[in-house]
Biotite code that builds the C-alpha atoms (Angstrom):
import biotite.structure as struc

atoms = struc.array([
    struc.Atom([77.582, -178.785, 5.071], chain_id="A", res_id=1, res_name="MET", atom_name="CA", element="C"),
    struc.Atom([80.671, -179.642, 7.053], chain_id="A", res_id=2, res_name="ALA", atom_name="CA", element="C"),
    struc.Atom([79.681, -183.300, 7.103], chain_id="A", res_id=3, res_name="ARG", atom_name="CA", element="C"),
    struc.Atom([80.830, -183.676, 3.481], chain_id="A", res_id=4, res_name="SER", atom_name="CA", element="C"),
    struc.Atom([84.246, -184.636, 4.912], chain_id="A", res_id=5, res_name="GLN", atom_name="CA", element="C"),
    struc.Atom([82.868, -187.539, 7.046], chain_id="A", res_id=6, res_name="ALA", atom_name="CA", element="C"),
    struc.Atom([85.162, -190.499, 7.604], chain_id="A", res_id=7, res_name="ALA", atom_name="CA", element="C"),
    struc.Atom([83.061, -192.967, 5.677], chain_id="A", res_id=8, res_name="TYR", atom_name="CA", element="C"),
    struc.Atom([82.682, -192.322, 1.944], chain_id="A", res_id=9, res_name="GLY", atom_name="CA", element="C"),
    struc.Atom([79.016, -193.297, 1.737], chain_id="A", res_id=10, res_name="TRP", atom_name="CA", element="C"),
    struc.Atom([78.266, -191.174, 4.795], chain_id="A", res_id=11, res_name="ALA", atom_name="CA", element="C"),
    struc.Atom([79.241, -188.182, 2.680], chain_id="A", res_id=12, res_name="THR", atom_name="CA", element="C"),
    struc.Atom([76.422, -188.946, 0.271], chain_id="A", res_id=13, res_name="LEU", atom_name="CA", element="C"),
    struc.Atom([73.994, -189.345, 3.153], chain_id="A", res_id=14, res_name="VAL", atom_name="CA", element="C"),
    struc.Atom([75.145, -186.136, 4.825], chain_id="A", res_id=15, res_name="ALA", atom_name="CA", element="C"),
    struc.Atom([74.692, -184.117, 1.651], chain_id="A", res_id=16, res_name="LEU", atom_name="CA", element="C"),
    struc.Atom([71.322, -185.670, 0.874], chain_id="A", res_id=17, res_name="GLY", atom_name="CA", element="C"),
    struc.Atom([70.076, -185.187, 4.391], chain_id="A", res_id=18, res_name="LEU", atom_name="CA", element="C"),
    struc.Atom([71.693, -181.803, 5.088], chain_id="A", res_id=19, res_name="GLY", atom_name="CA", element="C"),
    struc.Atom([68.384, -180.047, 5.377], chain_id="A", res_id=20, res_name="LEU", atom_name="CA", element="C"),
    struc.Atom([66.939, -182.750, 7.583], chain_id="A", res_id=21, res_name="ALA", atom_name="CA", element="C"),
    struc.Atom([69.938, -182.549, 9.902], chain_id="A", res_id=22, res_name="ALA", atom_name="CA", element="C"),
    struc.Atom([69.216, -178.886, 10.484], chain_id="A", res_id=23, res_name="CYS", atom_name="CA", element="C"),
    struc.Atom([65.716, -179.710, 11.702], chain_id="A", res_id=24, res_name="GLN", atom_name="CA", element="C"),
    struc.Atom([67.094, -180.365, 15.168], chain_id="A", res_id=25, res_name="GLY", atom_name="CA", element="C"),
    struc.Atom([67.541, -176.605, 15.522], chain_id="A", res_id=26, res_name="LEU", atom_name="CA", element="C"),
    struc.Atom([63.899, -175.832, 14.758], chain_id="A", res_id=27, res_name="GLU", atom_name="CA", element="C"),
    struc.Atom([60.968, -175.795, 17.157], chain_id="A", res_id=28, res_name="ALA", atom_name="CA", element="C"),
    struc.Atom([59.035, -179.072, 17.243], chain_id="A", res_id=29, res_name="PRO", atom_name="CA", element="C"),
    struc.Atom([56.394, -179.274, 14.519], chain_id="A", res_id=30, res_name="SER", atom_name="CA", element="C"),
    struc.Atom([52.729, -180.098, 14.976], chain_id="A", res_id=31, res_name="ALA", atom_name="CA", element="C"),
    struc.Atom([51.685, -183.704, 15.347], chain_id="A", res_id=32, res_name="LYS", atom_name="CA", element="C"),
    struc.Atom([49.962, -184.919, 12.174], chain_id="A", res_id=33, res_name="PHE", atom_name="CA", element="C"),
    struc.Atom([47.424, -187.741, 11.898], chain_id="A", res_id=34, res_name="GLU", atom_name="CA", element="C"),
    struc.Atom([46.336, -189.790, 8.894], chain_id="A", res_id=35, res_name="ALA", atom_name="CA", element="C"),
    struc.Atom([43.304, -191.879, 9.861], chain_id="A", res_id=36, res_name="PRO", atom_name="CA", element="C"),
    struc.Atom([41.970, -194.421, 7.381], chain_id="A", res_id=37, res_name="GLY", atom_name="CA", element="C"),
    struc.Atom([44.989, -194.585, 5.046], chain_id="A", res_id=38, res_name="VAL", atom_name="CA", element="C"),
    struc.Atom([46.187, -198.217, 4.729], chain_id="A", res_id=39, res_name="PRO", atom_name="CA", element="C"),
    struc.Atom([50.001, -198.409, 4.712], chain_id="A", res_id=40, res_name="VAL", atom_name="CA", element="C"),
    struc.Atom([52.259, -201.473, 4.660], chain_id="A", res_id=41, res_name="ALA", atom_name="CA", element="C"),
    struc.Atom([55.768, -201.511, 6.086], chain_id="A", res_id=42, res_name="LEU", atom_name="CA", element="C"),
    struc.Atom([57.842, -203.293, 3.418], chain_id="A", res_id=43, res_name="ASP", atom_name="CA", element="C"),
    struc.Atom([61.455, -203.298, 4.494], chain_id="A", res_id=44, res_name="THR", atom_name="CA", element="C"),
    struc.Atom([64.017, -201.550, 6.588], chain_id="A", res_id=45, res_name="ILE", atom_name="CA", element="C"),
    struc.Atom([67.526, -201.806, 5.156], chain_id="A", res_id=46, res_name="GLU", atom_name="CA", element="C"),
    struc.Atom([71.056, -200.801, 6.061], chain_id="A", res_id=47, res_name="GLY", atom_name="CA", element="C"),
    struc.Atom([71.107, -201.531, 9.797], chain_id="A", res_id=48, res_name="ALA", atom_name="CA", element="C"),
    struc.Atom([71.947, -204.547, 11.924], chain_id="A", res_id=49, res_name="PRO", atom_name="CA", element="C"),
    struc.Atom([69.008, -206.860, 12.634], chain_id="A", res_id=50, res_name="ASP", atom_name="CA", element="C"),
    struc.Atom([68.662, -205.709, 16.264], chain_id="A", res_id=51, res_name="ALA", atom_name="CA", element="C"),
    struc.Atom([68.304, -202.078, 15.152], chain_id="A", res_id=52, res_name="VAL", atom_name="CA", element="C"),
    struc.Atom([65.837, -203.011, 12.391], chain_id="A", res_id=53, res_name="LYS", atom_name="CA", element="C"),
    struc.Atom([63.729, -204.908, 14.939], chain_id="A", res_id=54, res_name="THR", atom_name="CA", element="C"),
    struc.Atom([63.682, -201.937, 17.352], chain_id="A", res_id=55, res_name="ARG", atom_name="CA", element="C"),
    struc.Atom([62.919, -199.546, 14.488], chain_id="A", res_id=56, res_name="MET", atom_name="CA", element="C"),
    struc.Atom([60.056, -201.728, 13.265], chain_id="A", res_id=57, res_name="SER", atom_name="CA", element="C"),
    struc.Atom([58.499, -201.822, 16.728], chain_id="A", res_id=58, res_name="ALA", atom_name="CA", element="C"),
    struc.Atom([58.873, -198.057, 17.079], chain_id="A", res_id=59, res_name="GLU", atom_name="CA", element="C"),
    struc.Atom([57.296, -197.524, 13.636], chain_id="A", res_id=60, res_name="VAL", atom_name="CA", element="C"),
    struc.Atom([54.252, -199.469, 14.858], chain_id="A", res_id=61, res_name="THR", atom_name="CA", element="C"),
    struc.Atom([54.053, -197.329, 18.000], chain_id="A", res_id=62, res_name="THR", atom_name="CA", element="C"),
    struc.Atom([54.493, -194.019, 16.187], chain_id="A", res_id=63, res_name="GLN", atom_name="CA", element="C"),
    struc.Atom([52.160, -194.929, 13.309], chain_id="A", res_id=64, res_name="ALA", atom_name="CA", element="C"),
    struc.Atom([49.467, -195.945, 15.774], chain_id="A", res_id=65, res_name="THR", atom_name="CA", element="C"),
    struc.Atom([49.896, -192.662, 17.653], chain_id="A", res_id=66, res_name="ALA", atom_name="CA", element="C"),
    struc.Atom([49.277, -190.849, 14.357], chain_id="A", res_id=67, res_name="ARG", atom_name="CA", element="C"),
    struc.Atom([46.323, -193.040, 13.379], chain_id="A", res_id=68, res_name="LYS", atom_name="CA", element="C"),
    struc.Atom([48.192, -194.437, 10.367], chain_id="A", res_id=69, res_name="ILE", atom_name="CA", element="C"),
    struc.Atom([46.553, -197.774, 9.538], chain_id="A", res_id=70, res_name="GLU", atom_name="CA", element="C"),
    struc.Atom([49.416, -200.272, 9.270], chain_id="A", res_id=71, res_name="LEU", atom_name="CA", element="C"),
    struc.Atom([48.341, -203.269, 7.211], chain_id="A", res_id=72, res_name="VAL", atom_name="CA", element="C"),
    struc.Atom([49.845, -206.408, 5.778], chain_id="A", res_id=73, res_name="ASP", atom_name="CA", element="C"),
    struc.Atom([51.111, -206.308, 2.175], chain_id="A", res_id=74, res_name="ASN", atom_name="CA", element="C"),
    struc.Atom([48.365, -208.763, 1.219], chain_id="A", res_id=75, res_name="GLY", atom_name="CA", element="C"),
    struc.Atom([45.692, -206.297, 2.338], chain_id="A", res_id=76, res_name="ALA", atom_name="CA", element="C"),
    struc.Atom([46.194, -204.114, -0.764], chain_id="A", res_id=77, res_name="GLN", atom_name="CA", element="C"),
    struc.Atom([47.609, -201.041, 0.994], chain_id="A", res_id=78, res_name="PRO", atom_name="CA", element="C"),
    struc.Atom([47.279, -197.625, -0.585], chain_id="A", res_id=79, res_name="ARG", atom_name="CA", element="C"),
    struc.Atom([50.948, -196.935, 0.256], chain_id="A", res_id=80, res_name="TYR", atom_name="CA", element="C"),
    struc.Atom([54.060, -198.918, 1.173], chain_id="A", res_id=81, res_name="ARG", atom_name="CA", element="C"),
    struc.Atom([57.052, -197.754, 3.207], chain_id="A", res_id=82, res_name="LEU", atom_name="CA", element="C"),
    struc.Atom([60.639, -198.748, 2.555], chain_id="A", res_id=83, res_name="LYS", atom_name="CA", element="C"),
    struc.Atom([63.150, -197.578, 5.126], chain_id="A", res_id=84, res_name="GLY", atom_name="CA", element="C"),
    struc.Atom([66.874, -197.023, 4.789], chain_id="A", res_id=85, res_name="TYR", atom_name="CA", element="C"),
    struc.Atom([69.053, -196.462, 7.849], chain_id="A", res_id=86, res_name="LEU", atom_name="CA", element="C"),
    struc.Atom([72.686, -195.584, 8.343], chain_id="A", res_id=87, res_name="THR", atom_name="CA", element="C"),
    struc.Atom([74.844, -194.602, 11.304], chain_id="A", res_id=88, res_name="ALA", atom_name="CA", element="C"),
    struc.Atom([78.027, -192.605, 10.798], chain_id="A", res_id=89, res_name="TYR", atom_name="CA", element="C"),
    struc.Atom([80.543, -190.541, 12.783], chain_id="A", res_id=90, res_name="PRO", atom_name="CA", element="C"),
    struc.Atom([80.221, -186.771, 12.587], chain_id="A", res_id=91, res_name="THR", atom_name="CA", element="C"),
    struc.Atom([83.100, -184.310, 12.515], chain_id="A", res_id=92, res_name="GLU", atom_name="CA", element="C"),
    struc.Atom([82.009, -183.022, 15.934], chain_id="A", res_id=93, res_name="THR", atom_name="CA", element="C"),
    struc.Atom([82.827, -186.357, 17.591], chain_id="A", res_id=94, res_name="GLY", atom_name="CA", element="C"),
    struc.Atom([79.296, -187.697, 17.754], chain_id="A", res_id=95, res_name="ASP", atom_name="CA", element="C"),
    struc.Atom([77.386, -190.391, 15.825], chain_id="A", res_id=96, res_name="THR", atom_name="CA", element="C"),
    struc.Atom([74.455, -189.601, 13.539], chain_id="A", res_id=97, res_name="ALA", atom_name="CA", element="C"),
    struc.Atom([71.520, -191.861, 12.678], chain_id="A", res_id=98, res_name="LEU", atom_name="CA", element="C"),
    struc.Atom([70.045, -191.022, 9.271], chain_id="A", res_id=99, res_name="ALA", atom_name="CA", element="C"),
    struc.Atom([66.625, -192.387, 8.336], chain_id="A", res_id=100, res_name="VAL", atom_name="CA", element="C"),
    struc.Atom([65.052, -192.241, 4.893], chain_id="A", res_id=101, res_name="VAL", atom_name="CA", element="C"),
    struc.Atom([61.521, -193.509, 4.172], chain_id="A", res_id=102, res_name="TRP", atom_name="CA", element="C"),
    struc.Atom([60.368, -193.861, 0.599], chain_id="A", res_id=103, res_name="ASP", atom_name="CA", element="C"),
    struc.Atom([56.578, -193.888, 0.374], chain_id="A", res_id=104, res_name="VAL", atom_name="CA", element="C"),
    struc.Atom([55.381, -195.820, -2.667], chain_id="A", res_id=105, res_name="PHE", atom_name="CA", element="C"),
    struc.Atom([51.838, -195.673, -4.038], chain_id="A", res_id=106, res_name="ASP", atom_name="CA", element="C"),
    struc.Atom([49.805, -198.692, -5.160], chain_id="A", res_id=107, res_name="SER", atom_name="CA", element="C"),
    struc.Atom([51.364, -198.543, -8.641], chain_id="A", res_id=108, res_name="SER", atom_name="CA", element="C"),
    struc.Atom([54.854, -198.874, -7.074], chain_id="A", res_id=109, res_name="ASN", atom_name="CA", element="C"),
    struc.Atom([55.777, -195.267, -7.892], chain_id="A", res_id=110, res_name="LYS", atom_name="CA", element="C"),
    struc.Atom([57.589, -193.331, -5.210], chain_id="A", res_id=111, res_name="ARG", atom_name="CA", element="C"),
    struc.Atom([55.128, -190.699, -4.023], chain_id="A", res_id=112, res_name="ALA", atom_name="CA", element="C"),
    struc.Atom([57.187, -189.151, -1.238], chain_id="A", res_id=113, res_name="GLN", atom_name="CA", element="C"),
    struc.Atom([60.599, -189.262, 0.420], chain_id="A", res_id=114, res_name="ARG", atom_name="CA", element="C"),
    struc.Atom([60.922, -188.481, 4.116], chain_id="A", res_id=115, res_name="VAL", atom_name="CA", element="C"),
    struc.Atom([64.284, -187.903, 5.776], chain_id="A", res_id=116, res_name="THR", atom_name="CA", element="C"),
    struc.Atom([65.496, -187.211, 9.291], chain_id="A", res_id=117, res_name="THR", atom_name="CA", element="C"),
    struc.Atom([68.655, -187.455, 11.343], chain_id="A", res_id=118, res_name="THR", atom_name="CA", element="C"),
    struc.Atom([69.346, -187.595, 15.038], chain_id="A", res_id=119, res_name="THR", atom_name="CA", element="C"),
    struc.Atom([72.626, -187.598, 16.950], chain_id="A", res_id=120, res_name="VAL", atom_name="CA", element="C"),
    struc.Atom([74.070, -189.763, 19.727], chain_id="A", res_id=121, res_name="ALA", atom_name="CA", element="C"),
    struc.Atom([76.917, -188.469, 21.875], chain_id="A", res_id=122, res_name="LYS", atom_name="CA", element="C"),
    struc.Atom([80.352, -189.954, 21.214], chain_id="A", res_id=123, res_name="GLY", atom_name="CA", element="C"),
    struc.Atom([81.794, -192.277, 18.620], chain_id="A", res_id=124, res_name="GLN", atom_name="CA", element="C"),
    struc.Atom([82.839, -195.882, 18.599], chain_id="A", res_id=125, res_name="GLY", atom_name="CA", element="C"),
    struc.Atom([84.565, -198.260, 16.233], chain_id="A", res_id=126, res_name="GLU", atom_name="CA", element="C"),
    struc.Atom([81.108, -199.429, 15.098], chain_id="A", res_id=127, res_name="ASP", atom_name="CA", element="C"),
    struc.Atom([78.744, -196.426, 14.700], chain_id="A", res_id=128, res_name="PRO", atom_name="CA", element="C"),
    struc.Atom([75.728, -198.693, 15.313], chain_id="A", res_id=129, res_name="TRP", atom_name="CA", element="C"),
    struc.Atom([76.998, -199.335, 18.873], chain_id="A", res_id=130, res_name="SER", atom_name="CA", element="C"),
    struc.Atom([76.263, -195.669, 19.707], chain_id="A", res_id=131, res_name="ARG", atom_name="CA", element="C"),
    struc.Atom([72.654, -195.768, 18.436], chain_id="A", res_id=132, res_name="ILE", atom_name="CA", element="C"),
    struc.Atom([70.187, -196.506, 21.210], chain_id="A", res_id=133, res_name="GLY", atom_name="CA", element="C"),
    struc.Atom([66.496, -196.356, 21.991], chain_id="A", res_id=134, res_name="GLU", atom_name="CA", element="C"),
    struc.Atom([66.550, -192.547, 22.315], chain_id="A", res_id=135, res_name="THR", atom_name="CA", element="C"),
    struc.Atom([67.873, -191.979, 18.780], chain_id="A", res_id=136, res_name="GLN", atom_name="CA", element="C"),
    struc.Atom([65.563, -194.614, 17.285], chain_id="A", res_id=137, res_name="ILE", atom_name="CA", element="C"),
    struc.Atom([62.489, -193.167, 19.053], chain_id="A", res_id=138, res_name="ALA", atom_name="CA", element="C"),
    struc.Atom([63.324, -189.580, 18.072], chain_id="A", res_id=139, res_name="LYS", atom_name="CA", element="C"),
    struc.Atom([64.056, -190.377, 14.429], chain_id="A", res_id=140, res_name="ALA", atom_name="CA", element="C"),
    struc.Atom([60.994, -192.562, 14.105], chain_id="A", res_id=141, res_name="THR", atom_name="CA", element="C"),
    struc.Atom([58.706, -190.013, 15.740], chain_id="A", res_id=142, res_name="SER", atom_name="CA", element="C"),
    struc.Atom([59.935, -187.258, 13.430], chain_id="A", res_id=143, res_name="GLN", atom_name="CA", element="C"),
    struc.Atom([59.769, -189.382, 10.297], chain_id="A", res_id=144, res_name="SER", atom_name="CA", element="C"),
    struc.Atom([56.360, -190.921, 11.019], chain_id="A", res_id=145, res_name="MET", atom_name="CA", element="C"),
    struc.Atom([55.049, -187.407, 11.667], chain_id="A", res_id=146, res_name="ASN", atom_name="CA", element="C"),
    struc.Atom([56.279, -186.426, 8.195], chain_id="A", res_id=147, res_name="GLN", atom_name="CA", element="C"),
    struc.Atom([54.694, -189.546, 6.678], chain_id="A", res_id=148, res_name="VAL", atom_name="CA", element="C"),
    struc.Atom([51.392, -188.745, 8.430], chain_id="A", res_id=149, res_name="ALA", atom_name="CA", element="C"),
    struc.Atom([51.570, -185.166, 7.107], chain_id="A", res_id=150, res_name="ALA", atom_name="CA", element="C"),
    struc.Atom([52.010, -186.465, 3.570], chain_id="A", res_id=151, res_name="PHE", atom_name="CA", element="C"),
    struc.Atom([49.203, -189.019, 3.944], chain_id="A", res_id=152, res_name="LEU", atom_name="CA", element="C"),
    struc.Atom([46.814, -186.379, 5.313], chain_id="A", res_id=153, res_name="SER", atom_name="CA", element="C"),
    struc.Atom([47.691, -183.864, 2.595], chain_id="A", res_id=154, res_name="GLY", atom_name="CA", element="C"),
    struc.Atom([49.375, -181.490, 5.019], chain_id="A", res_id=155, res_name="ALA", atom_name="CA", element="C"),
    struc.Atom([52.955, -180.266, 4.714], chain_id="A", res_id=156, res_name="THR", atom_name="CA", element="C"),
    struc.Atom([55.542, -180.937, 7.414], chain_id="A", res_id=157, res_name="ALA", atom_name="CA", element="C"),
    struc.Atom([58.782, -178.943, 7.329], chain_id="A", res_id=158, res_name="PRO", atom_name="CA", element="C"),
    struc.Atom([61.560, -180.848, 5.540], chain_id="A", res_id=159, res_name="GLY", atom_name="CA", element="C"),
    struc.Atom([59.212, -183.677, 4.688], chain_id="A", res_id=160, res_name="SER", atom_name="CA", element="C"),
    struc.Atom([60.403, -184.517, 1.185], chain_id="A", res_id=161, res_name="ALA", atom_name="CA", element="C"),
    struc.Atom([62.720, -183.949, -1.697], chain_id="A", res_id=162, res_name="GLU", atom_name="CA", element="C"),
    struc.Atom([60.759, -182.395, -4.505], chain_id="A", res_id=163, res_name="THR", atom_name="CA", element="C"),
    struc.Atom([61.430, -181.135, -7.973], chain_id="A", res_id=164, res_name="ASP", atom_name="CA", element="C"),
    struc.Atom([60.648, -177.450, -7.671], chain_id="A", res_id=165, res_name="SER", atom_name="CA", element="C"),
    struc.Atom([59.349, -177.219, -11.235], chain_id="A", res_id=166, res_name="ALA", atom_name="CA", element="C"),
    struc.Atom([56.871, -180.071, -11.089], chain_id="A", res_id=167, res_name="SER", atom_name="CA", element="C"),
    struc.Atom([56.461, -180.713, -7.350], chain_id="A", res_id=168, res_name="GLY", atom_name="CA", element="C"),
    struc.Atom([57.118, -184.401, -8.062], chain_id="A", res_id=169, res_name="ALA", atom_name="CA", element="C"),
    struc.Atom([59.461, -186.502, -5.968], chain_id="A", res_id=170, res_name="ALA", atom_name="CA", element="C"),
    struc.Atom([62.945, -186.681, -7.421], chain_id="A", res_id=171, res_name="GLU", atom_name="CA", element="C"),
    struc.Atom([64.017, -190.084, -8.740], chain_id="A", res_id=172, res_name="PRO", atom_name="CA", element="C"),
    struc.Atom([67.176, -190.022, -6.613], chain_id="A", res_id=173, res_name="SER", atom_name="CA", element="C"),
    struc.Atom([68.547, -192.928, -4.610], chain_id="A", res_id=174, res_name="LYS", atom_name="CA", element="C"),
    struc.Atom([68.136, -193.306, -0.871], chain_id="A", res_id=175, res_name="ALA", atom_name="CA", element="C"),
    struc.Atom([71.472, -194.262, 0.690], chain_id="A", res_id=176, res_name="LEU", atom_name="CA", element="C"),
    struc.Atom([72.507, -195.893, -2.566], chain_id="A", res_id=177, res_name="GLY", atom_name="CA", element="C"),
    struc.Atom([69.306, -197.896, -3.007], chain_id="A", res_id=178, res_name="TYR", atom_name="CA", element="C"),
    struc.Atom([67.315, -197.435, -6.184], chain_id="A", res_id=179, res_name="ALA", atom_name="CA", element="C"),
    struc.Atom([63.535, -197.234, -6.012], chain_id="A", res_id=180, res_name="ALA", atom_name="CA", element="C"),
    struc.Atom([62.092, -200.577, -7.029], chain_id="A", res_id=181, res_name="GLN", atom_name="CA", element="C"),
])
């Protein structure tokens, strides 16, 4: 994609890794998935300023509830855990992109699924995070929690994961430079 020439070096990695997800904005909206009765804990959200992480966490709660995903505390022995990775970067078109990656880990701490999405805010600023507002957070969270719900329910959402085509297993790649732990 053209984003491989982005101004920030690490944004190049994100742009390449999320190229397919970035194209989702051109597709028709997908169906809303639900995953009732599957206990999931929200572990961490990394890569963003605290204010953005707080807004994202609140939006995850809203979107998970709308999809009947049962958010539980880590002490409640969840079936899955979510780790989120966020980044904001300038695009070549003069806008700012928000990239979101969720790694879904099973109870044995093995990554079971990776969900990615991007959304764009108009304009650029010296600090890309200054361009990311409620609209981008809500859109990215809605799309990504829909993909998580599709995985949890056994359905398939378009662009919902990176998979190894031979085995169907999630690739052991890094999300925004973070290794699965």
